[in-house]
ZATOR-169537 format. One record per residue (C-alpha): residue number from 1; x, y, z. Coordinates in steps of 0.02 Angstrom, whole numbers, padded with zeros to 5 digits, always signed. Example, Ala and Ser with C-alpha at 12.3 -4.5 7.8 and 13.67 -1.06 7.14 Angstrom:
BEGIN
+-----+--------+--------+--------+
| num |      x |      y |      z |
+-----+--------+--------+--------+
|   1 | +00615 | -00225 | +00390 |
|   2 | +00684 | -00053 | +00357 |
+-----+--------+--------+--------+
END
This chain:
BEGIN
+-----+--------+--------+--------+
| num |      x |      y |      z |
+-----+--------+--------+--------+
|   1 | -02713 | +01701 | -02117 |
|   2 | -02523 | +01712 | -02125 |
|   3 | -02513 | +01734 | -01937 |
|   4 | -02620 | +01577 | -01910 |
|   5 | -02501 | +01474 | -02020 |
|   6 | -02350 | +01538 | -01923 |
|   7 | -02436 | +01494 | -01758 |
|   8 | -02476 | +01317 | -01819 |
|   9 | -02295 | +01293 | -01876 |
|  10 | -02233 | +01352 | -01706 |
|  11 | -02345 | +01226 | -01616 |
|  12 | -02283 | +01086 | -01729 |
|  13 | -02102 | +01135 | -01697 |
|  14 | -02131 | +01137 | -01509 |
|  15 | -02211 | +00964 | -01515 |
|  16 | -02068 | +00894 | -01621 |
|  17 | -01936 | +00965 | -01505 |
|  18 | -02029 | +00897 | -01353 |
|  19 | -02036 | +00723 | -01430 |
|  20 | -01851 | +00729 | -01474 |
|  21 | -01807 | +00782 | -01296 |
|  22 | -01910 | +00637 | -01228 |
|  23 | -01821 | +00513 | -01341 |
|  24 | -01652 | +00580 | -01287 |
|  25 | -01700 | +00565 | -01104 |
|  26 | -01755 | +00384 | -01130 |
|  27 | -01592 | +00343 | -01220 |
|  28 | -01492 | +00426 | -01082 |
|  29 | -01586 | +00334 | -00945 |
|  30 | -01566 | +00168 | -01035 |
|  31 | -01380 | +00200 | -01056 |
|  32 | -01361 | +00230 | -00870 |
|  33 | -01471 | +00085 | -00820 |
|  34 | -01378 | -00032 | -00935 |
|  35 | -01242 | -00032 | -00803 |
|  36 | -01364 | -00106 | -00677 |
|  37 | -01372 | -00281 | -00608 |
|  38 | -01390 | -00375 | -00446 |
|  39 | -01271 | -00317 | -00310 |
|  40 | -01239 | -00378 | -00133 |
|  41 | -01227 | -00266 | +00021 |
|  42 | -01055 | -00287 | +00099 |
|  43 | -00941 | -00202 | +00225 |
|  44 | -01070 | -00110 | +00330 |
|  45 | -01043 | -00101 | +00517 |
|  46 | -01227 | -00088 | +00559 |
|  47 | -01336 | -00067 | +00404 |
|  48 | -01345 | +00019 | +00235 |
|  49 | -01481 | +00151 | +00230 |
|  50 | -01604 | +00157 | +00086 |
|  51 | -01642 | +00341 | +00055 |
|  52 | -01767 | +00450 | -00036 |
|  53 | -01628 | +00566 | -00098 |
|  54 | -01444 | +00544 | -00147 |
|  55 | -01377 | +00623 | +00012 |
|  56 | -01329 | +00576 | +00190 |
|  57 | -01472 | +00632 | +00301 |
|  58 | -01558 | +00537 | +00442 |
|  59 | -01723 | +00612 | +00386 |
|  60 | -01719 | +00530 | +00214 |
|  61 | -01699 | +00349 | +00273 |
|  62 | -01839 | +00235 | +00217 |
|  63 | -01763 | +00064 | +00250 |
|  64 | -01616 | -00036 | +00315 |
|  65 | -01511 | -00159 | +00215 |
|  66 | -01389 | -00280 | +00295 |
|  67 | -01232 | -00371 | +00237 |
|  68 | -01273 | -00514 | +00120 |
|  69 | -01438 | -00443 | +00059 |
|  70 | -01458 | -00405 | -00126 |
|  71 | -01523 | -00258 | -00225 |
|  72 | -01552 | -00222 | -00409 |
|  73 | -01462 | -00067 | -00470 |
|  74 | -01574 | +00044 | -00576 |
|  75 | -01471 | +00201 | -00599 |
|  76 | -01284 | +00233 | -00577 |
|  77 | -01277 | +00413 | -00637 |
|  78 | -01234 | +00482 | -00464 |
|  79 | -01050 | +00457 | -00418 |
|  80 | -01087 | +00415 | -00236 |
|  81 | -01268 | +00361 | -00221 |
|  82 | -01345 | +00232 | -00337 |
|  83 | -01532 | +00209 | -00359 |
|  84 | -01580 | +00030 | -00319 |
|  85 | -01729 | -00083 | -00291 |
|  86 | -01734 | -00193 | -00136 |
|  87 | -01838 | -00353 | -00156 |
|  88 | -01837 | -00376 | +00033 |
|  89 | -01908 | -00203 | +00067 |
|  90 | -02013 | -00197 | -00090 |
|  91 | -01959 | -00019 | -00127 |
|  92 | -01830 | +00084 | -00219 |
|  93 | -01712 | +00218 | -00158 |
|  94 | -01534 | +00279 | -00151 |
|  95 | -01389 | +00190 | -00065 |
|  96 | -01204 | +00228 | -00047 |
|  97 | -01123 | +00124 | -00186 |
|  98 | -00968 | +00101 | -00076 |
|  99 | -01059 | -00041 | +00011 |
| 100 | -01113 | -00136 | -00145 |
| 101 | -01018 | -00275 | -00230 |
| 102 | -01056 | -00387 | -00379 |
| 103 | -01160 | -00353 | -00533 |
| 104 | -01007 | -00358 | -00645 |
| 105 | -00998 | -00169 | -00634 |
| 106 | -00875 | -00128 | -00496 |
| 107 | -00692 | -00157 | -00458 |
| 108 | -00710 | -00266 | -00305 |
| 109 | -00650 | -00424 | -00395 |
| 110 | -00822 | -00493 | -00365 |
| 111 | -00805 | -00602 | -00519 |
| 112 | -00709 | -00727 | -00412 |
| 113 | -00866 | -00794 | -00328 |
| 114 | -00873 | -00981 | -00298 |
| 115 | -00890 | -01116 | -00167 |
| 116 | -00742 | -01135 | -00051 |
| 117 | -00703 | -01260 | +00085 |
| 118 | -00641 | -01217 | +00259 |
| 119 | -00471 | -01298 | +00286 |
| 120 | -00323 | -01291 | +00405 |
| 121 | -00405 | -01217 | +00558 |
| 122 | -00350 | -01281 | +00729 |
| 123 | -00515 | -01245 | +00815 |
| 124 | -00634 | -01149 | +00702 |
| 125 | -00643 | -01010 | +00574 |
| 126 | -00736 | -00860 | +00641 |
| 127 | -00871 | -00778 | +00537 |
| 128 | -00861 | -00591 | +00574 |
| 129 | -00962 | -00432 | +00550 |
| 130 | -00807 | -00335 | +00498 |
| 131 | -00644 | -00376 | +00405 |
| 132 | -00536 | -00375 | +00561 |
| 133 | -00479 | -00491 | +00700 |
| 134 | -00583 | -00448 | +00853 |
| 135 | -00672 | -00566 | +00972 |
| 136 | -00816 | -00443 | +00981 |
| 137 | -00859 | -00458 | +00796 |
| 138 | -00881 | -00647 | +00792 |
| 139 | -01055 | -00702 | +00735 |
| 140 | -01025 | -00885 | +00696 |
| 141 | -00904 | -01030 | +00691 |
| 142 | -00853 | -01129 | +00537 |
| 143 | -00759 | -01294 | +00545 |
| 144 | -00643 | -01388 | +00427 |
| 145 | -00738 | -01467 | +00284 |
| 146 | -00884 | -01347 | +00288 |
| 147 | -00918 | -01243 | +00132 |
| 148 | -00954 | -01060 | +00103 |
| 149 | -00998 | -00956 | -00050 |
| 150 | -00878 | -00812 | -00077 |
| 151 | -00968 | -00649 | -00115 |
| 152 | -00829 | -00520 | -00112 |
| 153 | -00639 | -00537 | -00124 |
| 154 | -00592 | -00352 | -00123 |
| 155 | -00506 | -00361 | +00048 |
| 156 | -00332 | -00436 | +00041 |
| 157 | -00353 | -00536 | +00201 |
| 158 | -00538 | -00554 | +00239 |
| 159 | -00663 | -00614 | +00111 |
| 160 | -00849 | -00588 | +00125 |
| 161 | -00940 | -00755 | +00119 |
| 162 | -01110 | -00835 | +00143 |
| 163 | -01124 | -00989 | +00254 |
| 164 | -01270 | -01105 | +00210 |
| 165 | -01249 | -01193 | +00377 |
| 166 | -01263 | -01033 | +00479 |
| 167 | -01384 | -00949 | +00359 |
| 168 | -01288 | -00786 | +00367 |
| 169 | -01149 | -00687 | +00284 |
| 170 | -00991 | -00612 | +00355 |
| 171 | -00804 | -00598 | +00341 |
| 172 | -00678 | -00740 | +00359 |
| 173 | -00490 | -00751 | +00344 |
| 174 | -00462 | -00811 | +00166 |
| 175 | -00307 | -00905 | +00223 |
| 176 | -00421 | -01045 | +00282 |
| 177 | -00519 | -01064 | +00121 |
| 178 | -00480 | -01178 | -00025 |
| 179 | -00569 | -01214 | -00188 |
| 180 | -00677 | -01105 | -00298 |
| 181 | -00546 | -01088 | -00433 |
| 182 | -00411 | -01025 | -00316 |
| 183 | -00226 | -01064 | -00337 |
| 184 | -00228 | -01208 | -00214 |
| 185 | -00238 | -01342 | -00349 |
| 186 | -00414 | -01378 | -00292 |
| 187 | -00464 | -01428 | -00468 |
| 188 | -00391 | -01603 | -00436 |
| 189 | -00541 | -01665 | -00336 |
| 190 | -00584 | -01847 | -00351 |
| 191 | -00614 | -02010 | -00257 |
| 192 | -00458 | -02100 | -00195 |
| 193 | -00430 | -02265 | -00105 |
| 194 | -00323 | -02291 | +00049 |
| 195 | -00183 | -02413 | +00015 |
| 196 | -00012 | -02468 | +00078 |
| 197 | -00037 | -02429 | +00262 |
| 198 | +00037 | -02547 | +00392 |
| 199 | -00094 | -02507 | +00525 |
| 200 | -00204 | -02360 | +00476 |
| 201 | -00201 | -02190 | +00391 |
| 202 | -00231 | -02049 | +00514 |
| 203 | -00356 | -01912 | +00474 |
| 204 | -00285 | -01752 | +00548 |
| 205 | -00340 | -01575 | +00591 |
| 206 | -00178 | -01502 | +00521 |
| 207 | -00058 | -01548 | +00379 |
| 208 | +00077 | -01616 | +00495 |
| 209 | +00127 | -01777 | +00583 |
| 210 | +00074 | -01760 | +00765 |
| 211 | -00017 | -01886 | +00874 |
| 212 | -00116 | -01742 | +00950 |
| 213 | -00199 | -01693 | +00786 |
| 214 | -00275 | -01863 | +00745 |
| 215 | -00464 | -01860 | +00730 |
| 216 | -00497 | -02024 | +00641 |
| 217 | -00427 | -02183 | +00567 |
| 218 | -00439 | -02244 | +00387 |
| 219 | -00395 | -02420 | +00330 |
| 220 | -00338 | -02498 | +00167 |
| 221 | -00480 | -02510 | +00042 |
| 222 | -00582 | -02366 | +00113 |
| 223 | -00616 | -02216 | +00001 |
| 224 | -00603 | -02029 | +00026 |
| 225 | -00647 | -01878 | -00080 |
| 226 | -00500 | -01760 | -00105 |
| 227 | -00549 | -01580 | -00078 |
| 228 | -00381 | -01493 | -00087 |
| 229 | -00206 | -01540 | -00148 |
| 230 | -00122 | -01377 | -00101 |
| 231 | +00000 | -01461 | +00018 |
| 232 | +00123 | -01575 | -00070 |
| 233 | +00123 | -01706 | +00066 |
| 234 | -00043 | -01689 | +00154 |
| 235 | -00205 | -01679 | +00056 |
| 236 | -00369 | -01618 | +00128 |
| 237 | -00502 | -01753 | +00109 |
| 238 | -00678 | -01799 | +00159 |
| 239 | -00711 | -01971 | +00232 |
| 240 | -00890 | -02035 | +00203 |
| 241 | -00861 | -02171 | +00333 |
| 242 | -00808 | -02049 | +00469 |
| 243 | -00921 | -01910 | +00410 |
| 244 | -00784 | -01782 | +00429 |
| 245 | -00644 | -01695 | +00335 |
| 246 | -00460 | -01678 | +00376 |
| 247 | -00283 | -01702 | +00314 |
| 248 | -00203 | -01866 | +00263 |
| 249 | -00033 | -01914 | +00196 |
| 250 | -00056 | -01919 | +00007 |
| 251 | +00074 | -02060 | -00003 |
| 252 | -00061 | -02182 | +00050 |
| 253 | -00193 | -02132 | -00077 |
| 254 | -00212 | -02209 | -00247 |
+-----+--------+--------+--------+
END
């Protein structure tokens, strides 16, 4: 009889300990997963492999993710490989966290996302597959006045952006972007009227007086939308009449 009581107590103890262990595991998992969020694939040369295990091995690849695609992070406990869910692939797996940005959980200054306008290019701003100047990595052309959504600002020179016009993401030289809360005084947007010109106000491709950079003519009474006031003399504007953007002498806007 005594042995039976001891046996029953042992079973109860085992069950209690098992339940406690399960609760601790759930708490631990939730703590790790609380760091999750939606991240964007960035900086890959070819693709980011989705894997069945947290290790580099061609045999464990189950999918390919490309720059600009998003994933939901589910577990960040591994220092190198995070467990994520890919809506595009409809499956979960491990990826190298080095190629993820966003989610409010990394140090890539991804909190600086916003819409920026292409400005100051002489010909075009190249959209690239890598953060480097190389004619071989060009995948698209962006022109003054067009907008992009910045997705990653971790590189000091090249930012990773998404172009609605091109329908793709890539790297661009941040020197030719204005707006999005940057330091270019882009918060002073508004509608201005051309005034005080003797003949016309030239719309230019560059913030400088040069007959060769004229792309349009604006006359007194016509309106423009100011997109950037970074240059003290020449502001970057959009002309609804001309259907294009460029620089004008701010002296003739009021």
